[in-house]
N, C-alpha and C positions, 0 to 999 in steps of 0.2 A: 575478582569472582570464579566462581569453581564450573569450569564450561559444562553445558548443559550439552545433549545429541539433539541435533534437527533430524528426526528420523526419518521423516516422510513431508514433503510440501508438495502443492499443485496451485495452480492456478487458471481460472477462466477469464477472458478477457476479449477486446475487441479481436486480437489476434486469431482467438481460436480456445477451445477445451483442454486442457490440461497442458503441458510442461512441452510435448511436442513440437506444436505450431508456432510458440511461444520461442524455442530456442531455436527454430528455424528463420523465424522474422531477426531475429538476436543475428544469426549468423548472415543471412542475405542481404540484411539491412531494408529490410519491408518492412511496410505502416499498415495497421489496422485502422487509422483515422478515414473518416469520409464526412462529406458535405453533410449537415444535420437535414434530414428529412420530418422535422417534427411539426405537426402539424400549429398553426398560431406560435410559434414559437417568436415570430419577428425578430430575429437578429440572424446575421451571415455570420458564421461560424462552423468550425470541423469538430466532429466528436467521434471518441469510442466506443461504439455502440455494441453491445451483444446481443444479436439476432437471436430473434424467436422467445424472450421472456414472457411477452403479450399471450401467446400463446400455449404457455404452458401452464397453466393452473396445477397449485400444491393439490395432492389427492386430498379425498374427501376427510379423513381424520385431522389432516393439517390443515381445513380451511379456515380456520381462525387465524392462521398466520398469512393467509394469501394476500400476497403484494410482490412488487417489481423487485424488491429488496432481497427479499425470503426466497425467492424462487431463482434468483441468483445463487444465493448461499447454496442451496440444493444443489443445484448446476454445478459448484464447486467440489463438493462434498464429493460430488459422482465420478470426477475426474481424476485419471492416474492409480485408479485402486484407495483413494484416501479413505472413504469412508470404511472401506473394509480394516485398512491399517489401524485406524481409530477403535473399530469393535474390538480389533485383537486384542490391544492394549487394555480396554476396559474389562475384557475377561480376564487379560492378567493382573490389573492392580485392583481391580475392583471398581463399581459405579459409583463409589463416593469418594476413591482417590484419584480421579481425574477430573481437571476442572476446563471450564472454558473461559478464555478472555479475549474478545474482540473488539475492533476498531469500526465506527462507524462516523460519518460526520452527520447525513441527514436520514437513514434508515430507511422507511418505506413512507417519507412524505409522501411521494406521490401520489398516492391513497387520500390524502387529503387533501391535495391539491384537485384532485378529480372530482371528489365528494363536494367540494366547493363551487366547482361548475357545474354540478346537478342541480346545484338549489334552484328555488325559483328565484327569477329575476327580483322580486321585490323581498328576497329575503327569505326568513323561516329556516326551521330546522335542517340538519344535515341529513343525508339520505341515512337511511336505518342501515346499511349494511355497511358505513365505515365502520371498523372495528379498529380502536385507536391502539389500545395494547397490543394488539397483534400485530400493526403494522406499523406505523409513524412511529410509536415509542422508539426510544434508540436502544432498550432491553429487550424488544421483540426480538433482535436479531440472536441475541446470545441465548431467549427465552426457545426461539425455534430450533434453533442446534441443538441445544439440550436434549428438547424433549424428543427430534427426531432420532438420536442416538441414546435415549435413555440414560444421561449421564446424570450423575446426582451429588458432585463435588462442585464446587464453588465457580460460580458463573456472572460473568458480568461485563459490560461495554466500556470502552475508555471511548468520548468523543472530545477530542482534542483539534479540531479540524484536519489538515493534511496530515498531523505526526501521530493520528490516533493511533493506527494498528501496528507502527513500529515503536509505540510505548507499550500498546499492548503484549508484545514480545517481553518487553521489561517488566512489565506487570506479573506475567506470568511466570519467570525467572525468580521474584523474590518469592511465589508461592511455593514453590517446588525448594526454594533454598531454606523457607521456613519453615519445611516439613508439613504443611497443609495439604499436599496431593504429591503425587507422583510421577503425573505426567498432565501435559495442558495439550489443550485445542486452542490453536492461537493463530490471528490472523484478522481479516479484514475483508466487510462488504458493503461498497457504495453502490447505488444505482442513479442516473439518468436521474433528473427530476428539474422542474420548472425555477424551484428558489434559486438552484445551484447557476443555472443557466443564466437567470434573468440577472441575478445578484452580481455574479461575474462581468458580466456585461454592462453591466450600472456602472460599476467600477471603474470599467473602460481598460478589463484585463483579457478577454477574448481576442481571441486571431482569426480575422476572417481568413486564412488559409492554416495547412496543419502548421500546427507550432515547430519554431527552429529555436530549443534551445541554445543560450550561448552566442546565437548569429549576432552580428553586430546590426541588423536590421530586424532583430524580434521583436514582435507586435504582440504577443499574449499568448493566452492558455488555449489548449483543446481539452475540454472536458471529456475524460470517458468512464467508465463504468468496469468493477472487477468486483471478483470474488477471489479470496489469497489465502490459503490455509495453512499452519505447519503444525507437526507433531513434536513437541518438545518433551524432552524425558535426560533422567541423569544419564551421565556418559559412565560407559563399563568398559572395563580393561579389551574385551575382546572387539573394539569398532576394528574395521578396516581404515587404512591410510585415507582411503578417499570419503568414509565418513565426515559429514561438514556438524562444526560444533559453534554454537553459538558461545562468543568468548567475552564480551563486553557490550555494554547499553549505556550511555551517558544523555541525561535528561536535564535540560535548563527553560527557562522562563525568562526572556529580557525584558518583557514588559515595556517594549519602547514605543508601539503604535498599535491600534487594535488594527490594522491592516497592512503595515510596511513592518519590513523588519529592519532592525539597526542599519544603516548604510553600511557598516565597516564589519558587518557581519558579528557584533561581538557575543551573541545568545547560540550562533552557529558554531562561533571557535569552541564556546564554554561545553557544548554540548560533547563535540569530537574530543574534546581533553578528558570529559569525565567517561568516553568510552573508552579511550587507549589508557586511561588510569586504570577502570575496573579491570581489562585486560592486561595487564602488566605489561603493557606495549610502549612502543616510541612512535612516532611517525615512519621512523625510516622501515616499520616492520611491517606497513600496509604496502602493496600490490596494486591496489585498484580501488577508487571510490565512484560509487553511484551517485550521483550529486542529485540533490533536490530536484534541482534544473527544470523549474517551471518554465522557461521562456518569457517571462515578464521583466520590464527593464530592470525594476530594485531587487528583484530575488536573486538572479544571476548573478550582477554585481556584487550584492552583499555575499552571498554564497563564495562566490569566486576569491572575493578578497581575504575571507576566511581562512580557505582554504591554503591559498597562496601563503599567507601568512603562518601557517601552520606546517604544510609541507613543503612549500617553496613550488620547483617545477619538476620535482622528482619522481611524483607519483602522478600515474597514469587516471584520469576521471575523464567522465562522461555523464549524459542524462540521456536516459531511454525512453522519454515521454513524448519522443517524436513517435512510437510506435504504438503505445499503449495510451495515450493522451495521460495528462492529469485524472488520476483516479480518487481522487481526494483523502476520505478515509481509509481506502483499500490501500492508497500508493506506499505507505511503509512497509506492508507485506508485503506486497507484489513487488516489489525491487529486492526486497530480501531473497524473495526466490529468484528472481534474475540475480541476484550475487550469487548466487548457491551455483545455478547453474555455470557462471561464470568460471567459479573454481571448479567445478564438473570437467568444465571442459577445457579450460585454460584459454578463455577467450576474454580479450578487452572489447566489451560491447562498442560499436560505433553511434553516433548521432545521427540517425535518420532524419531528414530534412534543412540540419544545418549547413549553410554554404562557405560562410565567411565568418571567420572568427571572429567576436570584439576583442579589438586589439587593446583595449583598457583592461583585463583580465588576464594577468599572466599565471595561468596554469597550462599542463602538458595536458591538452583537452584532445580525447579521439575520437576523430570525425568517420575513418571506417574501423570495420572488425578487424582486429587481426588475430592472432594465437600471441599468446604469452604465459609460461608459469606463472600461476599462482596460488598463493597458500594463505593470504590474508586480506579479506575483502572490507571495506567500511560502506553501509549504507545510509544516507542522510535522510531524514525527513523534516519538514518544519513546516508548523503552520501559525494560522493566523493568529495575533495576538502576542506571539513572540513564543510559541509553543515548539517546544526544539529537541530532536531527538535522534541519535548518532546510533548505531548497532554495527558492530565487529564482529564476523564470521570467520571460520576458518578450516581448514582439511586438519584432519586427527592426523596425520602421519608427515 
């Protein structure tokens, strides 16, 4: 693949708005996870909540898109001058030459959940205020972002569970390489809702404590929410050595089970091998892997086996979900941004809350953050149904 320039990126998550608070959390090993305070949830778990979303409605011209997910999207666009950077590229390339490719798992489904709670006890119609196309629909996210920014290029949403926004990067790269667009706003947004909180609890996958990825006593995930965005363009010859490039993406579908990965991580290994092949790299060229690392028993074991099979113990690896929680459809883009910060700072992020490593997973797992020279980083995102995506980014020089 011809490398693409990740010209700008930003994140809003439970660690804070913008890259600065997340960078501090990565360096200092602090977590944004807290015990949930959601009325009526009825389960004991920790979450990664972005505060204030319920109090910040969208402005009047955009009220048709008002829902928690799009409020979070707006919050993310406003961080780190990202919106201004996108508008600059729109002015340069033209409104039809910029695309929008985003990932989400549940979009604004919370609006529909709340609407059902407002129905009369005996049933009847949903409240008139529910606007399905502007909230619950998965396309609502891309439609809101392109309308907010005035983008007229291709726009669509990828919804493949937890691999969604990593696959958005791969899809956007294809659009650029096909010559359909010159730049792409990529990323993902997923927000807290009852469907995912109750759903993962019903599968006995949520933890009653902060998640502990790759810990021998790990007990499940901590669900979070986030908006993570990137701006992809063709790379020019004038890039600084510190510029971040998208080098390769690998995708696979192992189709082993609807909610469990292949026990030996075969689909995960295929995705990692695909990313290396597209980037023209070997396993020895990767300096750090940001693992999917959800802290469930099966996921961490399967991914660990796949990493060990391909990389052995040579490559440092860790999961950062102990800081952010598992942000589902936004996790891929969030962790690509974390990987980009690791490259920029020369930092191997530690695994917050992980105490005793699982001795059955033979990889070089990083417990405490430390400095290290990094040139190329892989980020893994694996979803329900065996939808897998690995992304490799690297420094330009």
